N, C-alpha and C positions, 0 to 999 in steps of 0.2 A: 669227200668231194666226189660227186657223181661224174660219170663219163661225159654227160652233156655239159656240165659245169666246166670240167677240165678243157673240153674242146673249145668252149666259148672263150674262156680266159686266155688260152694259148693263141687263139685267132686274134683276139682283141690286142693282146700284147704285141703280136707280130705286126698288126696293122698300125699301131701307134709308132713303133720303131720305123716302119716304112715311111710314115709321114713326117719323120724327122724328130720325133720326141726322144730325148735321152733315155737309154735303156733303164737306168735306175728309177727315173721318174715314171716311166711306163709301168714298171713292176709295182711301184708304190700305188699308183692310181688303180691298177687292177686289183691289188690286195684290198684297198679301201672299198671298192665297189662290191667285191665278193663278200666282204664282211657285212656290208649294209644289206645286201640281198639275203644273206643267211639269217640276219636278225629279223628282217621283214618276213621271212618264210616264203619267199617267192623265187622262182627260177630267174636266172640272170637275164635271159632274153625277154621274159615277160616283164621284168622290172625296168629294163633299160632299152629294149628294142634290139634290132639286129646289130651285130658287132660292127659292121661297116659304118652304119649311121652314127653309132656311139663314138667310134674312133674319129669320125669327121667333126663331131661336136667338140670333143675333148681337144683335138689339135687346133681347131679354130679358136677356142678359148685360150689355149696356151699361147697362140700367136698374138692374140689381142693383148694379153698380159705382157708379152715381150715388147710390144710397141709402146704400151702405156707405162711400162716400168714395173718392177716386181712388187711394188707396194700399192699399185693402183687398183681401183675397183673394190667392190664389197665381197666379203665372204657370205655365203648363204647356207642355211641349215634349217631343217624341218624336224621337229620332235614332238612327242606326245607323252603324257603321263596320266596316272590315275588322279582323281580329284583330291586325294589326301596328300599328294606330294607336289602337285603342280605349283602351288603358291610359293613354297620353299625353293623349288627349282627355278621359278621365274626370278626370284630375288637373286639367286646364285648366278644365273646366266646373265641377268641384267647387269650385275656387278662386273661381268667379264666383257661388257660392251655389246651384248646382243640386243638388238631392237626387234621386238615382235611386231611385224607389219600387219598380220591378220591371222585369223583362223581359217583353215581350208575346210572343205565340205566334210572331212572326216574328223574335224575338231582338233587338228594338229596345229602347233604354233609354227608359222612361217616367219623365219628370222633372218636378219641381215646384220653385218658388222662392217663398218668402213675400215679398210686396212691402213689408211693414212692417218685418220684422226678418230679412232674409236672412242666413244663416250659411254659412260655408265648410264643405265636406265633403271627406273623404279617401276614397280607394278603393284596393282591391287586387284582383288577379285571381290565382287559384290554379288549377293543373292537378291535378285530383284527382277521385275518384269513389268510389261505394259506401261501405263502412264507413270508409275513410280520410277521405272528405269529412265524415262525421258527427263523427269525432274531431277533424278540423281545425276544424270550425265550433265545437265545444265549447271547444277551446283558445283560439281567437281571440276568443270571446265574453268571456273573462276580461280581454281587453285593450280591450274596447269595440267590437269589430268585429261587424257584423250581416250575415248572409247575406241578400241581397235577390234573387238569381236565379242560375240555372244554365243553361248552353247548351253542349251537347256535353260535352267534357272540362273545361270551365271553370266555376269557381265564383266569383261576384262578391260582394265584401264592401264595406260602407260604414261610416264612423264620422264623427260630427260633430267638426270640429276643436276645438270648445269643450271636448271631453273632454280635450284636451291643452293648448290655449292659453288656455282660459277666454274672457273677454269680447273678447279680441283676434280671435276667430273671426268676429265680426259685421262685415258689410260696410256701409259708410256710403253708397257710391254704386256699386252693381253696374251692369255694362254692360247694354245692351238685349238681349233674347232673340235668339239667333242666328237668321238667316233660313235658313241652310243646315241640312238634316236628314240628308243622306247623305254619308258620308266614306269613299270607296273609292279606293285608289290606281289610277291609270290602267292600270298594267300588269296588274292583276288583271282588270279589265274586258276588256282586250285578250286575255288568256290564255283567259278563259272563252268569249269570242266565237269564238276560233280553235278551241277544243276542240269547241264546238257545230258549227261549220262542218265540221270534219273528220268528226265523227260522222254528220252529215247526208249528206255526200258519200259516205261508206262505204256507208250504207244505200241510197242511190240507185244507186251502182255495183253493189251486190249485186243490186238488183232488175232492173237492165238487163242484167247479165251482162258489161258492159264492164270489162275489166281484172281481173275476178274470176270466172274461168271455172270454178273448181271449189271444193269445200268447203274444201280446204286453204288456198287463197289467202285466202278470207274469214276463216277461223279465224286465220290469221297476222295479218291486218289488225286483227282484234278484240283479239288478244293484245297487239299493239303499242299499240293505244289504251289498253287496260287498264293496261299497264305504265307508259305515260306518265302516265296519271291518277294511279296510285299514287305514282309518283315526285314529281309535283307536290304531292300531298297530304302526302307525307312532308316535303318541303322547307317547305311552308307551316306545318305543325305545329312543325317544328324552329325556324323563325324566330319563330313565335308564343310558344313556350316561352321563348325568350331575352328576350322582351318582357314576360313575366309577372312580376308582383310589385307 
C-alpha cells in the first residue's frame, strides 16, 4: 500500500467514525473500497473522489438504511468478464438473485438485488444485429425475455425465474455480494500484453531504423501484426459463439 493510499484510508476511516459510524463497520467499508480500487488499478481518490465527500455519501447511506431497517433497499454491484465466461457467470449470479439492469458505456453489467425479496433471474446472450435483432427481441418477448443491453455483436436478455417456476424463484438466504468485479481469463491478459509489446517494439524499431531499413520491411511487419490480430479476433469470436445461449 502506497503512502497516498494509506493517508487516504486513514483519513476516510477517521471521518466515518467522526460522523457516527461504528469503528468496525468503518474499517470494513474502507477495506472493501481499498480492495476494489486495487483490483481496478486506480488510486483511491481517483476512483471515489475526495475522502470527505465519500465519507458524507457513505454515512448518508448508512443513515437511510437505519431509518428504513437493515433489510431495506437494494444491493448494487457492477462487474465485467471476458466473452467466454460471461454467460456462465450471468447464470451463476442470476441464481444468486442479481438482476442485470443494463450495460454501462464500458460494457460492464450494472446489477441490483432486493434485500427483502431477492428473486432468481435467467439470462441468455444472442449473436445478432440490425433488423434481425429487432425480430429476435420481439419473438423472445413473447416468452418473457427482455433485452437489457447490447455490446458489439451480442444482445443480452433477462427473465425472472418466477415467470417459469413461480414462488420457487424467491431466495431465502442469498450469499453476500461478491467482492470480485473483474473476471478475465489470464491468457487473455497475457495475449493483450504481448500484442501491445510487439506493436510498441515495431514502432520503436521503425523510428530508429534498426532492423527495418526500408518501407517494405515495415509494411511486412505491419501486415504480419494485422494478420495476427485478425486471426486472434476470429478465434475469440468463434469461441464466444460456442458459448452463446
